[in-house]
C-alpha positions in Angstrom: -1.7 -3.3 25.7 -2.2 -6.1 28.3 -5.1 -8.4 28.4 -5.7 -10.6 31.5 -6.0 -14.2 30.4 -9.2 -15.9 31.3 -8.3 -19.5 30.7 -4.8 -19.5 32.2 -3.0 -17.4 34.8 -1.1 -15.3 32.3 -1.0 -11.7 31.0 -1.0 -11.5 27.2 0.9 -8.9 25.1 1.1 -8.1 21.5 4.0 -6.3 19.9 4.6 -5.0 16.3 8.2 -6.0 15.2 10.2 -4.1 12.6 13.6 -4.8 11.0 13.0 -8.5 10.2 14.3 -9.5 6.8 13.8 -13.3 6.9 12.2 -16.0 8.9 15.4 -16.6 10.8 15.1 -13.1 12.2 11.7 -14.1 13.7 13.3 -17.2 15.2 16.1 -15.2 16.8 13.6 -12.8 18.4 11.5 -15.7 19.6 14.4 -17.4 21.2 15.5 -14.1 22.9 12.0 -13.5 24.3 11.6 -17.1 25.5 14.8 -16.9 27.5 13.0 -14.6 29.9 11.6 -16.5 32.9 7.9 -17.1 32.7 7.6 -15.9 29.1 6.1 -17.9 26.2 6.4 -16.1 22.9 5.7 -16.7 19.2 6.9 -14.3 16.5 5.2 -14.3 13.1 7.4 -13.1 10.3 4.4 -12.9 7.9 2.4 -10.5 10.0 5.5 -8.9 11.8 3.9 -9.4 15.2 4.9 -11.1 18.4 2.3 -12.8 20.6 3.6 -13.1 24.2 2.2 -14.7 27.3 3.7 -13.8 30.7 3.1 -15.8 33.9 0.8 -13.8 36.2 3.3 -13.8 39.0 6.0 -12.2 36.9 4.9 -8.7 37.7 8.3 -7.2 36.8 7.9 -8.1 33.1 5.8 -5.5 31.3 5.6 -4.2 27.7 8.7 -2.0 28.3 10.8 -5.0 29.3 9.6 -7.0 26.3 10.3 -4.2 23.9 13.8 -3.7 25.4 14.5 -7.4 24.9 13.5 -7.3 21.2 15.7 -4.2 20.8 18.6 -5.9 22.4 18.4 -8.5 19.6 18.8 -5.7 17.1 15.2 -5.2 16.0 12.5 -2.6 16.7 9.3 -3.2 18.6 6.2 -1.2 19.7 2.8 -1.8 21.1 0.1 -1.8 18.3 -2.1 1.3 18.1 -5.7 0.4 18.9 -8.6 2.0 17.0 -12.1 2.3 18.3 -14.0 -0.3 16.2 -16.8 2.2 15.6 -14.4 4.7 14.1 -14.1 4.9 10.3 -10.4 5.9 10.5 -7.9 3.6 8.9 -6.1 1.2 11.2 -2.7 2.2 10.0 -3.2 5.2 7.8 0.1 6.8 8.6 2.3 3.9 7.5 4.4 4.6 4.5 4.5 2.0 1.7 7.7 0.0 2.0 7.1 -1.7 -1.4 7.2 1.7 -3.2 10.5 2.6 -1.6 11.9 -0.8 -2.5 10.7 -0.5 -6.1 12.4 2.9 -6.4 15.6 1.5 -5.1 15.4 -1.5 -7.6 14.6 0.6 -10.6 17.4 3.1 -10.1 19.9 0.2 -9.3 18.8 -1.7 -12.4 19.2 1.4 -14.6 22.7 1.9 -13.4 23.8 -1.7 -13.4 22.8 -2.7 -16.9 25.5 -0.6 -18.6 28.1 -1.9 -16.1 27.4 -5.5 -16.8 27.3 -5.0 -20.6 30.7 -3.2 -20.5 32.3 -5.9 -18.5 30.8 -8.9 -20.5 31.2 -7.5 -24.1 34.8 -6.5 -24.8 33.7 -4.8 -28.1 32.0 -2.1 -25.9 35.1 -1.4 -23.9 36.2 2.1 -25.0 39.2 3.9 -23.6 38.8 4.5 -19.8 35.5 2.6 -19.8 36.4 1.2 -16.4 36.0 4.7 -14.8 32.5 5.0 -16.2 31.7 1.6 -14.7 33.0 2.8 -11.4 30.8 6.0 -11.6 27.7 3.9 -12.4 28.4 1.0 -10.0 29.3 3.0 -6.9 25.8 4.3 -6.1 24.3 0.8 -6.6 26.8 -0.8 -4.3 26.7 1.9 -1.6 23.1 3.2 -1.8 21.3 0.3 -3.6 22.7 -2.3 -1.3 22.3 -0.2 1.8 19.5 -2.4 3.3 21.8 -5.4 3.1 24.7 -3.6 4.6 22.6 -2.3 7.5 21.1 -5.8 8.2 24.5 -7.4 8.0 25.9 -4.8 10.4 23.0 -5.4 12.8 23.4 -9.1 12.6 27.2 -8.9 13.1 26.8 -6.8 16.3 24.6 -9.5 17.7 26.8 -12.4 16.6 24.6 -13.6 13.8 24.9 -14.1 10.0 22.1 -14.3 7.4 21.9 -14.1 3.6 22.3 -10.3 4.0 25.7 -11.0 5.4 26.9 -12.8 2.3 25.4 -10.2 0.0 27.0 -7.4 1.9 30.5 -8.9 2.3 30.5 -10.2 -1.3 29.5 -6.9 -2.9 31.8 -4.8 -0.6 34.7 -7.2 -1.1 34.3 -7.1 -4.9 33.9 -3.3 -4.8 36.9 -2.9 -2.5 39.1 -5.0 -4.7 38.0 -3.1 -7.7 39.0 0.1 -6.1 42.3 -1.4 -5.1 42.9 -2.6 -8.7 41.9 0.7 -10.3 43.9 3.0 -8.0 46.8 0.8 -7.0 46.9 -1.9 -9.6 46.9 -1.9 -13.4 43.2 -1.9 -14.0 42.9 1.9 -14.0 45.3 2.4 -16.9 43.9 3.9 -20.1 43.2 1.3 -22.8 42.7 -1.5 -20.3 40.4 -4.2 -21.6 38.6 -6.9 -19.7 38.4 -10.0 -21.8 35.5 -12.3 -21.1 36.6 -16.0 -21.1 35.3 -19.2 -19.6 39.0 -20.3 -19.3 40.0 -21.0 -15.7 43.3 -19.5 -15.0 45.2 -18.4 -11.9 45.6 -14.6 -11.7 46.9 -12.0 -9.2 43.8 -10.0 -9.8 45.6 -6.6 -10.1 44.3 -6.0 -13.6 40.7 -7.1 -12.9 37.7 -5.2 -11.7 34.6 -6.9 -10.4 32.2 -4.0 -10.5 29.7 -5.8 -12.6 29.5 -8.7 -10.1 28.9 -6.3 -7.2 26.3 -4.2 -9.0 24.6 -7.2 -10.6 24.3 -9.1 -7.3 22.8 -6.1 -5.7 20.2 -5.6 -8.4 19.3 -9.2 -8.6 18.8 -9.5 -4.8 16.8 -6.2 -4.7 14.5 -7.7 -7.4 14.0 -10.8 -5.3 13.2 -8.7 -2.2 10.8 -6.5 -4.2 8.8 -9.4 -5.5 8.7 -10.9 -2.0 7.6 -7.6 -0.4 4.9 -7.0 -3.0 3.3 -10.4 -2.4 3.6 -10.3 1.4 0.2 -10.2 3.1 -0.8 -7.1 5.1 -2.0 -8.4 8.4 -4.3 -5.4 9.1 -6.2 -5.5 5.8 -9.0 -7.9 7.0 -9.4 -5.9 10.2 -9.8 -2.7 8.1 -12.4 -4.3 5.9 -14.3 -5.5 9.0 -14.3 -2.0 10.6 -15.6 -0.4 7.4 -18.5 -2.8 7.2 -20.4 -1.0 10.0 -22.8 2.0 9.6 -21.2 5.4 9.8 -24.3 7.4 10.8 -27.5 6.6 12.7 -30.9 8.2 13.0 -31.5 8.6 16.8 -35.0 9.2 18.3 -34.8 12.2 20.7 -37.9 14.0 22.0 -40.0 12.3 19.4 -38.0 13.4 16.3 -35.2 11.8 14.3 -31.6 13.2 14.5 -28.8 11.9 12.5 -25.5 11.6 14.4 -22.1 9.9 13.9 -22.1 6.3 15.0 -19.5 6.9 17.6 -21.9 9.2 19.5 -24.5 6.5 19.9 -24.8 5.3 23.5 -26.3 2.2 25.2 -30.0 2.8 25.7 -30.5 5.1 22.8 -33.5 4.5 20.4 -32.6 4.6 16.7 -34.5 4.1 13.5 -33.6 1.6 10.8 -35.4 2.1 7.4 -35.7 -0.5 4.7 -32.4 -1.1 3.0 -30.3 0.5 5.8 -27.7 -1.2 8.0 -28.5 -1.8 11.6 -26.2 0.7 13.4 -25.3 -1.5 16.4 -26.4 -4.5 18.5 -29.9 -3.9 20.1 -33.4 -5.0 20.8 -36.4 -4.2 18.5 -38.8 -1.8 20.3 -41.3 -1.1 17.5 -42.1 -2.4 14.1 -41.4 -5.7 12.3 -39.2 -6.6 9.4 -36.9 -9.2 7.8 -33.2 -8.8 8.7 -30.7 -10.0 6.1 -27.8 -11.3 8.2 -26.0 -13.2 5.4 -23.0 -10.8 5.5 -22.5 -11.5 9.2 -24.0 -15.0 10.0 -24.1 -16.8 6.7 -27.8 -17.5 7.0 -29.3 -17.7 3.5 -32.8 -16.9 4.7 -33.6 -13.4 6.2 -34.8 -13.6 9.8 -38.2 -12.2 10.8 -37.9 -9.8 13.7 -40.6 -8.2 15.9 -40.6 -6.2 19.2 -38.5 -8.0 21.7 -36.2 -9.6 19.2 -32.4 -9.0 19.1 -30.7 -7.5 16.0 -27.0 -7.3 15.3 -25.0 -4.3 14.0 -24.0 -4.3 10.3 -26.9 -6.5 9.3 -29.3 -5.1 6.7 -33.0 -4.3 7.2 -34.7 -6.0 4.2 -38.3 -5.2 5.2 -40.2 -2.4 7.1 -39.2 0.4 9.4 -38.1 -0.6 12.8 -37.1 1.2 16.0 -34.2 -0.4 18.0 -32.8 0.2 21.5 -29.0 0.0 21.5 -27.7 -2.6 24.0 -24.0 -2.7 22.9 -21.8 -0.1 21.2 -18.2 0.4 20.1 -15.8 -2.4 21.1 -18.5 -4.5 22.7 -20.5 -5.2 19.5 -20.4 -8.5 17.7 -18.8 -6.8 14.7 -15.9 -5.6 16.9 -15.6 -9.0 18.5 -15.3 -10.6 15.1 -12.6 -8.0 14.2 -10.6 -9.1 17.3 -11.1 -12.8 16.2 -9.6 -12.1 12.8 -6.7 -10.3 14.4 -6.0 -13.0 16.9 -6.3 -15.8 14.3 -3.8 -14.0 12.0 -1.3 -13.2 14.8 -1.5 -16.8 16.1 -0.8 -18.4 12.7 2.6 -20.1 12.7 5.3 -18.3 10.8 6.3 -19.7 7.4 9.8 -21.0 7.5 11.4 -19.9 4.3 13.4 -22.7 2.7 16.3 -20.5 1.7 16.7 -19.0 5.1 16.6 -22.4 6.8 19.5 -23.6 4.5 21.3 -20.2 4.9 21.5 -20.8 8.7 24.2 -23.4 7.9 25.3 -22.3 4.4 26.3 -18.7 5.3 28.7 -19.4 8.2 30.3 -22.2 6.1 30.9 -19.9 3.2 32.4 -17.2 5.4 34.6 -19.7 7.0 35.7 -21.1 3.7 36.5 -17.6 2.4 38.7 -16.9 5.4 40.4 -20.3 5.2 41.1 -19.7 1.5 42.6 -16.3 2.2 44.8 -17.8 5.0 45.9 -20.8 3.0 47.1 -18.9 0.0 48.8 -16.3 2.2 50.5 -19.1 4.0 51.5 -20.8 0.8 53.3 -17.7 -0.3 51.1 -17.0 -3.3 50.9 -13.3 -2.6 48.2 -11.1 -1.1 46.6 -10.3 -4.5 46.2 -14.0 -5.4 45.0 -14.9 -1.9 42.4 -12.1 -1.9 41.2 -12.9 -5.4 40.6 -16.5 -4.4 38.8 -15.4 -1.2 36.6 -13.0 -3.2 35.8 -15.6 -5.8 34.5 -17.9 -3.0 32.2 -15.1 -1.7 31.0 -14.2 -5.1 30.3 -17.7 -6.4 28.5 -18.4 -3.1 26.5 -15.1 -3.3 22.8 -16.1 -3.3 21.8 -14.4 -6.5 19.8 -17.4 -7.9 18.8 -18.2 -4.4 17.2 -14.8 -4.0 15.3 -15.3 -7.3 14.3 -18.9 -6.6 11.1 -18.1 -4.7 10.0 -14.7 -6.1 10.3 -15.7 -9.8 8.4 -19.0 -9.4 5.9 -17.1 -7.3 5.5 -14.3 -9.9 5.0 -16.8 -12.7 2.7 -19.0 -10.6 0.6 -16.1 -9.4 0.4 -14.7 -12.9 -0.8 -18.0 -14.3 -3.2 -18.2 -11.3 -4.7 -14.9 -12.2 -5.5 -16.1 -15.7 -7.3 -19.0 -14.1 -9.2 -16.9 -11.5 -6.8 -17.6 -8.6 -5.0 -15.0 -6.5 -2.1 -16.3 -4.3 -1.1 -14.0 -1.5 2.5 -15.0 -0.9 5.1 -17.8 -0.6 3.9 -18.7 2.9 0.7 -19.9 1.3 2.4 -22.5 -0.8 3.9 -24.6 2.1 0.4 -24.8 3.5 -1.1 -26.4 0.3 1.5 -29.1 0.4 0.4 -30.4 3.8 -3.4 -29.9 4.0 -5.5 -33.0 4.3 -8.9 -31.6 5.3 -10.9 -28.9 3.5 -13.7 -27.1 5.3 -16.4 -25.6 3.1 -18.8 -22.9 4.1 -22.2 -23.7 2.6 -23.9 -20.3 1.7 -22.3 -18.6 -1.2 -19.6 -21.3 -1.6 -21.3 -24.6 -2.2 -24.6 -22.9 -2.9 -25.3 -19.7 -4.8 -26.1 -17.7 -1.7 -29.4 -16.2 -3.2 -32.9 -17.5 -2.8 -34.5 -19.0 -6.0 -37.9 -20.3 -6.9 -37.2 -24.0 -7.5 -40.7 -25.7 -7.7 -44.4 -24.9 -8.1 -46.7 -27.6 -6.8 -50.4 -27.2 -7.9 -53.4 -28.7 -6.2 -55.5 -31.1 -8.4 -57.2 -29.2 -11.2 -55.0 -26.1 -10.8 -52.5 -24.7 -13.3 -49.0 -24.3 -11.9 -48.2 -21.3 -14.2 -51.3 -19.5 -13.0 -50.3 -20.1 -9.4 -46.8 -18.7 -10.1 -48.3 -15.7 -12.1 -50.7 -14.5 -9.4 -48.4 -15.2 -6.5 -45.5 -13.5 -8.3 -47.7 -10.5 -9.1 -48.5 -10.0 -5.4 -45.0 -10.6 -4.2 -43.6 -8.2 -6.7 -44.8 -5.4 -4.4 -42.8 -6.8 -1.5 -39.1 -6.1 -0.7 -38.7 -9.4 1.3 -35.9 -11.6 -0.2 -38.2 -14.6 -0.4 -40.8 -12.4 -2.1 -38.2 -11.2 -4.6 -37.2 -14.8 -5.3 -40.9 -15.8 -6.0 -41.5 -12.7 -8.2 -38.4 -13.1 -10.3 -38.9 -16.8 -10.6 -42.5 -16.3 -11.7 -41.5 -13.6 -14.2 -38.9 -15.9 -15.7 -41.6 -18.7 -16.0 -44.6 -16.8 -17.4 -43.3 -13.5 -18.6 -44.8 -10.1 -17.6 -46.7 -10.1 -14.3 -50.0 -8.2 -13.7 -50.3 -5.4 -11.2 -51.5 -6.0 -7.6 -54.0 -3.8 -5.8 -54.7 -3.3 -2.1 -51.4 -4.9 -1.2 -50.9 -5.5 2.5 -48.1 -7.1 4.5 -49.3 -9.4 7.4 -46.3 -9.3 9.8 -44.8 -12.7 10.4 -47.4 -14.5 8.1 -47.2 -13.3 4.5 -48.9 -10.9 2.1 -52.4 -10.3 0.7 -53.9 -8.3 -2.1 -56.1 -8.2 -5.2 -54.7 -9.4 -8.5 -57.0 -9.4 -11.6 -60.0 -9.4 -9.3 -58.8 -12.4 -7.2 -58.2 -12.0 -3.5 -54.8 -13.6 -3.3 -53.0 -14.8 -0.2 -49.3 -15.9 -0.2 -47.5 -17.0 3.0 -47.6 -19.4 5.9 -50.3 -22.0 6.2 -51.7 -20.1 9.2 -52.4 -17.1 7.0 -54.5 -19.2 4.6 -56.3 -20.9 7.5 -57.3 -17.5 9.0 -59.3 -17.1 5.8 -60.6 -20.7 6.0 -58.4 -21.9 3.1 -57.1 -25.2 4.3 -54.4 -27.1 2.4 -55.6 -30.4 0.9 -53.6 -33.5 2.0 -51.4 -33.8 -1.0 -50.3 -30.1 -0.8 -49.7 -30.4 3.0 -47.6 -33.5 2.3 -45.6 -31.7 -0.4 -45.0 -28.7 1.9 -43.9 -30.9 4.8 -41.5 -32.9 2.4 -40.0 -29.6 1.1 -39.4 -28.3 4.7 -37.9 -31.6 5.8 -35.3 -31.2 3.0 -34.4 -27.8 4.4 -36.2 -25.8 1.7 -38.7 -22.9 2.3 -42.3 -23.7 1.3 -45.0 -20.9 0.8 -48.7 -21.6 0.5 -50.8 -19.8 -2.2 -54.6 -19.4 -2.2 -57.3 -17.2 -3.7 -61.0 -16.8 -3.8 -61.5 -18.9 -0.7 -59.4 -21.9 -1.7 -55.8 -23.1 -1.3 -54.4 -23.5 -4.8 -50.7 -24.6 -4.5 -47.3 -24.4 -2.8 -44.2 -22.5 -3.9 -40.8 -23.9 -3.0 -37.9 -21.5 -2.5 -34.3 -22.6 -1.9 -30.7 -21.5 -1.9 -29.7 -23.6 -4.9 -26.5 -25.6 -5.1 -24.0 -24.3 -7.7 -23.9 -26.7 -10.7 -20.1 -27.2 -10.3 -20.0 -28.0 -6.6 -20.3 -31.7 -6.9 -17.5 -31.9 -9.4 -15.4 -29.8 -7.1 -16.0 -32.1 -4.2 -14.9 -35.0 -6.3 -11.7 -33.2 -7.3 -10.9 -32.4 -3.6 -11.2 -36.1 -2.8 -8.9 -37.0 -5.8 -6.4 -34.6 -4.2 -6.5 -36.6 -1.0 -8.6 -34.1 0.9 -11.5 -34.8 3.3 -14.3 -32.3 2.7 -16.2 -31.0 5.7 -19.4 -28.9 5.3 -19.7 -26.0 7.8 -22.8 -23.8 8.0 -25.0 -21.6 10.2 -28.1 -23.2 8.7 -29.9 -26.0 10.4 -28.9 -29.7 10.4 -31.6 -30.8 7.9 -30.4 -28.2 5.3 -26.8 -29.1 5.8 -27.2 -32.8 5.5 -29.4 -32.4 2.3 -26.8 -30.2 0.7 -23.9 -32.5 1.7 -25.6 -35.6 0.2 -26.4 -33.8 -3.0 -22.8 -32.7 -3.6 -21.2 -36.0 -2.6 -19.9 -35.3 0.9 -20.3 -38.4 3.1 -22.9 -37.4 5.7 -21.6 -37.9 9.3 -21.1 -35.9 12.5 -17.4 -35.3 11.4 -18.1 -34.1 7.9 -21.4 -32.1 8.3 -21.3 -29.4 11.0 -24.4 -27.2 11.2 -26.0 -24.4 13.2 -22.6 -22.8 14.0 -22.0 -19.1 15.0 -19.0 -17.2 13.7 -17.1 -18.0 16.9 -18.0 -21.6 16.5 -16.5 -21.7 13.0 -13.1 -20.7 14.5 -13.5 -23.3 17.2 -14.3 -26.0 14.7 -11.2 -25.2 12.7 -9.1 -25.2 15.9 -10.6 -28.5 17.0 -9.7 -30.1 13.6 -6.2 -28.8 13.9 -5.8 -30.1 17.5 -6.8 -33.5 16.1 -3.7 -33.4 14.0 -5.3 -32.3 10.7 -3.9 -29.6 8.4 -7.0 -27.6 7.5 -8.0 -25.5 4.5 -11.1 -23.4 4.7 -13.2 -22.1 1.8 -15.7 -19.3 2.5 -17.1 -16.0 1.3 -18.9 -14.1 4.1 -17.8 -11.8 6.9 -18.6 -14.6 9.3 -16.0 -16.8 7.6 -13.1 -14.3 8.0 -11.9 -15.4 11.5 -12.0 -19.1 10.4 -10.2 -18.3 7.1 -7.5 -16.6 9.1 -7.3 -19.4 11.6 -7.1 -22.2 9.0 -3.7 -23.4 7.8 -4.9 -22.3 4.3 -7.7 -19.9 3.8 -9.5 -19.7 0.4 -12.2 -17.1 -0.2 -14.6 -16.8 -3.1 -14.1 -13.5 -5.0 -17.9 -13.1 -5.2 -17.9 -12.8 -1.4 -17.1 -9.9 1.0 -13.9 -7.9 1.1 -13.1 -9.0 4.6 -13.3 -12.7 3.7 -11.0 -12.0 0.7 -8.5 -10.0 2.8 -8.4 -12.7 5.6 -7.7 -15.5 3.2 -4.5 -16.8 1.6 -6.0 -17.7 -1.8 -8.8 -15.8 -3.5 -11.0 -17.5 -6.1 -12.0 -14.7 -8.4 -14.6 -16.7 -10.5 -16.7 -17.9 -7.5 -16.5 -21.4 -8.9 -15.6 -24.0 -6.3 -13.7 -26.1 -8.9 -11.2 -23.2 -8.9 -10.3 -24.1 -5.3 -9.0 -27.5 -6.5 -7.1 -25.8 -9.3 -5.7 -23.3 -6.7 -4.4 -26.1 -4.6 -2.8 -27.9 -7.5 -1.2 -24.7 -8.8 0.1 -23.9 -5.4 1.6 -27.3 -5.0 3.2 -27.1 -8.4 4.6 -23.7 -7.7 6.1 -25.0 -4.4 7.7 -27.9 -6.3 9.2 -25.4 -8.7 10.6 -23.3 -5.9 12.2 -26.3 -4.3 13.8 -27.2 -7.7 15.0 -23.7 -8.1 16.6 -23.7 -4.6 18.3 -27.0 -5.3 19.9 -25.9 -8.6 20.8 -22.5 -7.2 22.8 -24.2 -4.5 24.1 -26.9 -6.9 25.7 -24.3 -9.2 27.3 -22.5 -6.3 28.4 -25.5 -4.3 29.9 -27.2 -7.4 32.0 -24.1 -8.2 33.1 -23.4 -4.6 36.0 -26.0 -4.7 37.3 -24.4 -7.9 37.3 -21.0 -6.2 39.0 -22.3 -3.1 41.7 -23.9 -5.3 42.4 -20.5 -6.9 41.2 -21.8 -10.3 38.1 -19.5 -10.5 38.5 -15.8 -10.9 35.6 -13.6 -9.7 34.7 -12.8 -13.3 34.0 -16.4 -14.1 32.2 -16.7 -10.7 30.0 -13.8 -11.8 29.2 -15.6 -15.1 28.4 -18.8 -13.3 26.1 -16.9 -10.9 24.4 -15.2 -13.8 23.8 -18.5 -15.6 22.3 -20.0 -12.4 19.9 -17.1 -12.3 18.9 -17.6 -16.0 18.3 -21.3 -15.2 16.1 -20.5 -12.2 14.0 -18.0 -14.2 13.6 -20.4 -17.1 12.5 -23.2 -14.8 10.0 -20.8 -13.2 8.6 -19.9 -16.7 7.4 -23.5 -17.1 4.6 -22.7 -14.7 3.0 -20.7 -17.6 2.0 -24.0 -19.1 -0.1 -25.1 -16.1 -3.5 -26.4 -17.0 
């Protein structure tokens, strides 16, 4: 699919890439694409997508040329399938689960490998002709279990490249090949042969040794590493799917004066449709008849529902919290705000820089060196007249000691333990690419509604006129509001009930559109609403009540006047209350060296009041208010362009694009599915303090991974000279490799003690 660029003379393409096994694959494809004249490409290993801009004058470069270029590098590519945003069909429903296939391969390989390793390492288990049972069990592991490594190594070899797959493939096949040679042409296949396990270094011709346990063990260990990596890898389309599922599936259309329910994708611009209380608005439109309160918190982050009347615009996927309204559709399908937000999420995810895996960066140098050393070792011993068997044994020992078994476990084991401990603390980490982001972040952007605040309206104060009883004001107002479905009314009713107990029944209840409610409670004619409603009944607020109301509104809170029997009696204050732990969380962010920034769709007054209360220094840089969903993405981008590394914490659909754009996205688990799917870290408990714990745990896990990688290499590199010198037989190499794996796992288990 091509999209003409609006800000630059380019044509933009997006391709789905398959066949990548590490970040170095993404780098190779990126370099190949960028060699084309007029092409600027970025390839994201995490999302398996390429984002490509082609100069407008390069009309000869189309999607077909780009796909062919990717395929020439040894990988697959295709244009992504586009779904109608109004459709309820899954984005990628036909895709098979690669993790399930990998798990099956791992389990079968492990089941076959364990007896092979035990037979080789425990001489007491070596019955007569045990070596042939080992061959029977190991062969499927080395041929079928390691098939993905062999395929990747072959693909890389055809294009003049080498990765960790190359070492795994050559090492396992060499060990397997030598074992076959020793069994069929050497002395290893003779009945009664035993395979003593010793740490003694001695030179051997290798004709009596088999290395099936090393080949099978390496395969199983690396498969385990790949499985844990694949399981934690983020699915790029999950946030998009959650967005698309947010919209209404059916709509009641007015035709010839009667209502007809039709699927949402049959709705056309200009159609009139009905939205009843509690229903979702089907699509973007203009109110033609009726008035109501629209709860847009899921889409805009506004904590207070918006009153709408004829002529006002409404947005698809928002919820009608008041009366019945009739809306004329103005935008449908891919043109709606919901669909545009879906595209924002997709673009932000695709544009995020690919995580550079530490192991793959090192392997870019390490793998070719090991291959060269193995070849040099073989040539040296052949030239020295030591014999083919001795030379080959030394060369295989080099490959096996350098096989990245511990290296393959370094990241996934630390990640597995770190994420397991995180789950106990209410933190979900979505993959190793998240960890590198936590190390570098210096700014944390906080959505207000539902993140710093509770996200629900609460009765916070009852202000009585002189001589009036505050409890009586709350009781009569709560009784009247109990009959209303408006969110502010529900806050007043529940707050009054908590304050005074059971509320009396209201009679002759009536909703006054845009002003409030009126009715009879225990013989009193009660009014609750705007000042104008009371003034229409000649109930004017005394000076102290008017002052209290103005003060509450200046602080960003919602104030409602109450009167009965011809006199104003008091003021009720409703507010989206700040979570009790938010201030403590802000202080913890600052101790971690992070600059907190409050970002909200609410007005400036509310934002500054909340920031001051939780301890965020109030300035134009740290309090950013009255922002739309698109603006939130722009704010994150602007901070990034200023050189900051940005974390974003949010919980609403409106936060999803910004969460995906940020270097680190953290979503509150009490929020929407789309926000959770778009984020890198999910905070299950909905407590902002957990965000600080998440960053600390992620940094600790990354430190553990780095330590694992260092020691994984240290064991191998220290033993490589012994293997080159012919003093390390492959059996001992396998033991050293196994010990390095045990060390890596033990080091990772220390994360279980994280507090």
